C-alpha positions in Angstrom: 93.3 102.4 73.7 96.6 104.4 74.7 95.5 108.0 74.1 92.6 107.9 76.5 94.4 106.2 79.5 97.1 106.6 81.9 100.2 104.5 81.6 99.1 102.7 84.8 95.5 101.8 83.1 97.4 100.7 79.9 99.6 98.3 81.8 96.8 96.7 83.8 95.0 96.2 80.5 98.1 94.7 78.8 98.8 92.5 81.8 95.3 91.2 81.6 95.6 90.2 77.9 98.9 88.5 78.4 97.5 86.7 81.5 94.4 85.4 80.0 96.3 84.7 76.7 93.9 86.6 74.5 97.0 87.7 72.5 100.6 87.1 72.8 103.5 89.5 73.4 104.5 89.4 69.6 100.8 90.0 68.6 100.5 92.9 70.9 103.9 94.4 69.7 102.7 94.1 66.1 99.3 95.8 67.0 101.1 98.6 68.8 103.9 99.2 66.4 102.6 102.0 64.6 101.4 103.9 67.7 104.3 105.4 69.5 107.4 104.9 71.7 104.9 105.0 74.5 103.3 101.9 73.4 106.5 100.0 73.1 107.6 101.2 76.6 104.2 100.2 78.1 104.3 96.7 76.6 107.8 96.2 77.9 106.5 97.0 81.4 103.5 94.5 81.0 103.8 91.2 82.9 101.5 88.3 81.9 102.0 86.6 85.3 100.0 89.3 87.0 96.6 87.8 88.0 94.6 90.8 89.0 94.4 94.4 88.1 95.3 95.3 92.0 98.5 93.2 91.6 99.3 95.0 88.4 98.6 98.6 89.8 100.9 97.7 92.9 103.8 96.2 90.8 103.4 99.1 88.4 103.7 101.8 91.0 106.4 100.3 92.9 108.5 99.8 89.6 107.8 103.3 88.8 109.8 104.2 92.1 112.6 102.1 91.0 111.8 99.2 93.1 112.7 95.6 91.7 109.7 93.4 92.2 108.9 90.0 90.9 105.3 88.7 90.1 103.9 85.3 91.0 107.0 83.8 92.7 106.7 80.1 93.9 108.1 79.6 97.3 108.8 76.2 98.5 106.8 75.4 101.7 104.4 78.2 101.0 103.2 78.1 97.5 102.9 81.1 95.2 103.0 84.7 96.3 101.6 87.9 94.4 104.8 89.9 94.4 108.2 89.5 95.9 110.4 92.6 96.6 114.2 91.6 97.2 114.7 88.3 98.8 112.1 88.3 101.6 109.4 91.0 101.3 106.1 89.4 100.1 103.4 91.7 99.0 100.0 90.1 98.6 97.1 92.0 97.0 93.8 91.0 98.3 90.6 92.1 96.4 87.4 91.6 98.5 86.0 89.3 95.9 88.5 86.5 96.4 89.1 87.0 100.0 85.6 87.7 101.6 84.9 84.2 102.9 86.1 82.7 106.2 88.0 79.9 104.7 89.9 82.2 102.4 90.5 84.6 105.3 91.8 81.8 107.4 94.0 80.4 104.5 95.6 83.7 104.2 96.6 83.9 107.9 97.9 80.4 107.7 100.1 81.5 104.8 101.1 84.5 106.5 102.4 82.6 109.6 104.3 80.1 107.5 105.9 82.9 105.5 107.0 84.7 108.8 108.3 81.2 110.1 110.2 81.1 106.9 111.8 84.5 107.4 109.7 86.5 105.1 107.9 89.8 105.9 104.4 90.0 104.4 102.4 93.1 103.5 98.9 92.5 102.5 97.0 95.1 100.7 93.5 95.8 99.9 92.0 97.9 97.0 90.9 100.6 99.4 94.4 100.9 100.8 96.1 101.2 97.2 93.4 103.5 95.8 92.4 105.4 98.8 95.8 105.7 100.7 98.7 105.0 98.4 101.2 107.5 100.0 100.9 105.7 103.4 101.2 102.5 101.7 104.2 103.6 99.7 105.7 105.0 103.0 105.3 101.8 104.9 106.9 99.7 102.0 109.7 102.3 101.5 110.3 102.1 105.2 110.8 98.3 105.0 113.1 98.6 101.8 115.0 101.6 103.8 115.7 99.4 106.7 116.8 96.7 104.1 114.6 94.1 105.6 113.6 92.9 102.1 117.2 91.8 101.7 117.5 89.4 104.5 117.5 85.8 103.3 114.8 83.7 104.2 115.5 80.9 106.7 115.4 77.2 105.9 111.9 75.6 105.6 110.2 74.1 108.2 111.3 70.6 106.8 115.1 71.9 106.7 115.1 72.2 103.0 116.4 75.2 101.3 113.7 77.6 100.4 113.2 77.7 96.6 112.2 81.0 95.0 111.2 80.8 91.4 108.8 83.0 89.3 105.8 81.1 88.2 105.3 80.8 84.5 102.5 82.6 82.8 
């Protein structure tokens, strides 16, 4: 598996194996133990909370740039988001397969509206943007980070409760 694929591709596969609970981290570690230091390094970068290949790719690419990012964060008043950078930059990865109907489209916009009301910035990425125009996407995300907008604390929720942010369990 490792010799014929890029680091990014391997992490996507490892994320999927962990997320679908086909194998646990200890089993994967044992299976990859004889391969190389690369195998251990890639397994360390895998995140079983990642729910799609697109999400895994975006996380991997941003982490490769030294950007601290958390997968599948549960935000009170909003629900779970794909990725969170810092305290307030939400990145949602939208594959066409799961976001093609009107109801899902409307729900995504409702969630973006709530996230903005709570003080978050939302970047919504498609497969085409990530694979067809990554330099521009990275530039946009980097501009947000450079302006330190990702460090702004979110506001109190609409119900005046403190906003809770916790990584969802795999």
